[in-house]
C-alpha positions as a Python dict, from the first residue, in 0.01 Angstrom:
ca = {
    (1, 'M'): (0, 0, 0),
    (2, 'L'): (198, 290, -122),
    (3, 'R'): (55, 594, 52),
    (4, 'P'): (238, 893, 86),
    (5, 'K'): (402, 1036, 370),
    (6, 'L'): (268, 1406, 481),
    (7, 'P'): (556, 1576, 626),
    (8, 'D'): (524, 1736, 987),
    (9, 'I'): (467, 2062, 1042),
    (10, 'P'): (774, 2283, 1141),
    (11, 'T'): (752, 2464, 1433),
    (12, 'L'): (846, 2823, 1401),
    (13, 'P'): (1145, 2950, 1600),
    (14, 'T'): (1015, 3213, 1888),
    (15, 'T'): (1226, 3501, 1769),
    (16, 'T'): (1195, 3913, 1820),
    (17, 'V'): (1132, 4100, 1548),
    (18, 'T'): (1234, 4472, 1495),
    (19, 'P'): (1041, 4710, 1357),
    (20, 'Q'): (1222, 4812, 1019),
    (21, 'Q'): (1323, 5191, 956),
    (22, 'V'): (1006, 5398, 813),
    (23, 'Q'): (1208, 5587, 508),
    (24, 'A'): (1143, 5936, 506),
    (25, 'P'): (861, 6114, 171),
    (26, 'A'): (1086, 6202, -84),
    (27, 'P'): (1075, 6582, -104),
    (28, 'S'): (869, 6724, -361),
    (29, 'T'): (973, 6959, -670),
    (30, 'G'): (759, 7194, -581),
    (31, 'R'): (510, 7238, -859),
    (32, 'P'): (136, 7165, -827),
    (33, 'L'): (-42, 6855, -986),
    (34, 'T'): (-339, 7023, -1072),
    (35, 'P'): (-230, 7190, -1399),
    (36, 'Y'): (-106, 6870, -1494),
    (37, 'V'): (-494, 6724, -1415),
    (38, 'G'): (-679, 7001, -1586),
    (39, 'I'): (-472, 6955, -1895),
    (40, 'G'): (-598, 6624, -1902),
    (41, 'A'): (-971, 6690, -1894),
    (42, 'G'): (-929, 6939, -2131),
    (43, 'A'): (-820, 6690, -2347),
    (44, 'V'): (-1077, 6461, -2285),
    (45, 'V'): (-1311, 6774, -2345),
    (46, 'A'): (-1149, 6817, -2639),
    (47, 'V'): (-1120, 6451, -2797),
    (48, 'V'): (-1481, 6449, -2704),
    (49, 'V'): (-1603, 6700, -2910),
    (50, 'V'): (-1390, 6630, -3218),
    (51, 'G'): (-1558, 6324, -3215),
    (52, 'I'): (-1853, 6437, -3206),
    (53, 'V'): (-1840, 6739, -3462),
    (54, 'L'): (-1658, 6417, -3685),
    (55, 'T'): (-1979, 6179, -3668),
    (56, 'A'): (-2188, 6484, -3741),
    (57, 'L'): (-2031, 6543, -4039),
    (58, 'L'): (-2014, 6188, -4156),
    (59, 'A'): (-2406, 6140, -4153),
    (60, 'A'): (-2465, 6484, -4309),
    (61, 'V'): (-2211, 6349, -4652),
    (62, 'A'): (-2458, 6007, -4574),
    (63, 'I'): (-2781, 6175, -4549),
    (64, 'S'): (-2638, 6448, -4887),
    (65, 'A'): (-2526, 6103, -5076),
    (66, 'V'): (-2832, 5911, -5020),
    (67, 'S'): (-3058, 6205, -5127),
    (68, 'V'): (-2855, 6254, -5449),
    (69, 'A'): (-2925, 5887, -5563),
    (70, 'V'): (-3269, 5954, -5451),
    (71, 'A'): (-3239, 6211, -5729),
    (72, 'A'): (-3042, 6024, -5964),
    (73, 'V'): (-3290, 5766, -5988),
    (74, 'V'): (-3594, 6021, -6019),
    (75, 'L'): (-3413, 6188, -6325),
    (76, 'R'): (-3326, 5880, -6441),
    (77, 'S'): (-3592, 5748, -6503),
    (78, 'L'): (-3821, 6087, -6563),
    (79, 'V'): (-3518, 6163, -6891),
    (80, 'S'): (-3493, 5740, -6981),
    (81, 'N'): (-3885, 5595, -7035),
    (82, 'P'): (-4069, 5951, -7190),
    (83, 'H'): (-4295, 5697, -7463),
    (84, 'K'): (-4322, 5384, -7168),
    (85, 'R'): (-4629, 5596, -7019),
}
C-alpha cells in the first residue's frame, strides 16, 4: 500500500581532478623543544616527590596521634581508678 519510493542512485560525473598545491611548512623560530620537555619532566618529578613527602608526613602525624591517644587512655586508667584493683 504505502511503500516508500527509494531514490535513484546518482551517478558521479567524471571530471579530472587537479592536485592541490602543498603548502610549505612554517619556518622554525630556531628554539629547540628539548628544554621545554626537560622542564615538564622535572615538574612531574617534583610533584611526585612532594606528594610522597606529604603522604609520609601525614602518615607520621596519624601514627603519632594514635600513640598519644593510647598513652592518654592508659594514663587515665591508671590515675582514675586506683582503689578498684
